[in-house]
Every structure is written in C-alpha cells, then in structure tokens.
N, C-alpha and C positions, 0 to 999 in steps of 0.2 A: 260484941264487936260490929261496930261498921267500920268499910272505908268509906273515904271522904279526898275527893281532889281538891283541894282550899287553893287559892293562890298559885298553881301550878307546881300543887303537890301533894303528896299522898301520906292518908291518914287514918294510919286504923289503930282504933279506940276505943276505948273497952265501956260503952257509954251505955245508956239505956236509949232506946230506940225509941220511944218519946219524946223524948230531950227535947227542947225550942234548940232550934240550928245557934240560935243569938247568945244561948249560956254556952254552948258548946265552945264557939270561938270564944266567947269568952274569958270564959273560967279553965277550961279545959287547955286553946292553946295561946292564953295569953293575948289574941286578940281583939285591943281591948276604944281600938279605931267605932265598932258598929255600935250604937249608944241602946239601952235598954231609956222608951218613953213610955209607952200607957199600953204594953202588953196585951191587944186585944188586932192589933196591927193599924190602928187606925192614924198613928199620929206620924210614922216613916221612918222616926230618927234609926232601926234596923235595919234600914234597907239596904240589903244588896246584893250581888248579881246572880242567879241557880242559868244556869246554862244561857246566860246573854240577854235572861231578863231579870230589868230587877221584881223584885221582891221583898217581902215583909222577913225578917228572921226570926220572930218573937214565937209565931203560928206554926213556922217549919219542922214535923217532925224531924230528926235526923235522920231515920229509919228508913225513910220515903224518899232519903236522896243519894238511892246511892246507885252511881254514876254518872251523875249528875259534878258540874263543873261548877263551882261556887268561887267569887271572888268578891275580895273583900276592899275596903277602905285601904291597908293597905296593902294591900295588891295591885289597885287600880294607879298605883303610885310607883312603883316598883325599880320600874325600872327609870324614873325621871318624871317630872310633872309630866300626870295626862294635859290635855290643851283643854278640859275643863277645870281642870284646880288650878290652873297658869292664867282664867280670865272671870274664875275667884277673884285670887287676889287682885288682879286688874280691876275690876269695878268694887275690890275692898265690902262682898256683899254682909261677910260675917257680922251678929252683934254681939251676941250672948256665945255664937258656937255650935251651942250643944245639937240641934238638928242637924247642922252642916254635912256633915256624913254622908245623912241618909239622903238629904238631898244631892249632894255631887254623884252619890250612884244612882240617883231616876235618873238627873240630869246627863249622866253617863248615857244611860242604856239612851235614853232618850235620843239621843243626835246619833246610835251606834244603827239603830232603827233607820231616823230621820235626818239626812242629814244639812238638813236646811227647814226644821222646822220654826211654824208663822204661830202666833201670839197663843191661837185659839188650839195647838196642837200642844206647846207649853203646858199650858192652863188642866188643860186633860192628863199630860202626862204627869205634872209634877204637883199628887195629891198630901206632899206630907206638910203636915203644919207646923210655922216656926211663928212663935212669941212675942218673939222680937216686928213681927213684921215687913221682913227684908223680899217680901215676895217681885219687886219694881226690881231689886238689883237683883234678882236670884234671873225674872228675867233679859236682862242686859248681856247678863253671864252666859245663859247659854247663847241668848245671838250672836255674842263676842267669838265666841267658843265654836260654835256653827261657820267664823266669816262672816257674819253681817258688820260688825259693831266692831 
C-alpha cells in the first residue's frame, strides 16, 4: 500500500512501491493530463510538481514519495486557470500540444521560485522538449505570466 497526497487529496493505493508515478497517475487515478514521452526523464512530457518542484514522473517510484505533495496539471487549474495557463492561451503557445502540460508544469514551478525570471533563467529551467519548436512562444508566455509582457 502506498499513501500519496495528489492534487490536495489523500490516496491510499494498493500498488507496487517501484511503480513509476506516471503510471499511477494515468492508470490508477485516470489523471491523463500528464503524458508519457520518452520514459527516461529526458523530454519532460511527464513533468509534475513534487513538494513544489518540477519533477519527471516517469522515473519516480511511488514508494519513494510517501509524505510528498504531488500536483498535476489537473490540480494546477482546479480552482480556475493558473496565470501560466492564461498566458499560454494568450500567447497561443501550443501547436500539437503533446508536450504542453509538462511545459506548463515546469513553467509554473519556475514562477513559484522566481517571480520575474530572465531569459537565461527560463532557458535553464525549461529543459522540456517540444518537437514543434514553440520555445519562443513558451518564453513569451512565461514573461507574460510574470507580469512582463
């Protein structure tokens, strides 16, 4: 049994402790906003927040997360759109959209740590891959959400 707090709710689940968090979210809790991309924590499509920090869920064993606060894209906008989601829409960031939930979660974690990040801070924090190449729009959306655009 594993007990996890996800999006503000406690869940007690009968799963193997070495199950990746990504599969628990998608297969056990039907929280499918977090995407599978590469499976090796390189692309960022599976990014969620663990204790307020961006983390790649495909490589996190649920057994190692006991007591952690986990936030997914579903929880980020649960009380209305987060300012980064509003900026994402305003800047028309997505093309195909597959990587976008991971990008949004990484950007929200950045803004929680750095109120007004510069381009270098954005580039350092957003290591997510986007096959459509929307990086310039991602940067504009983060500046907009930070109040600078």
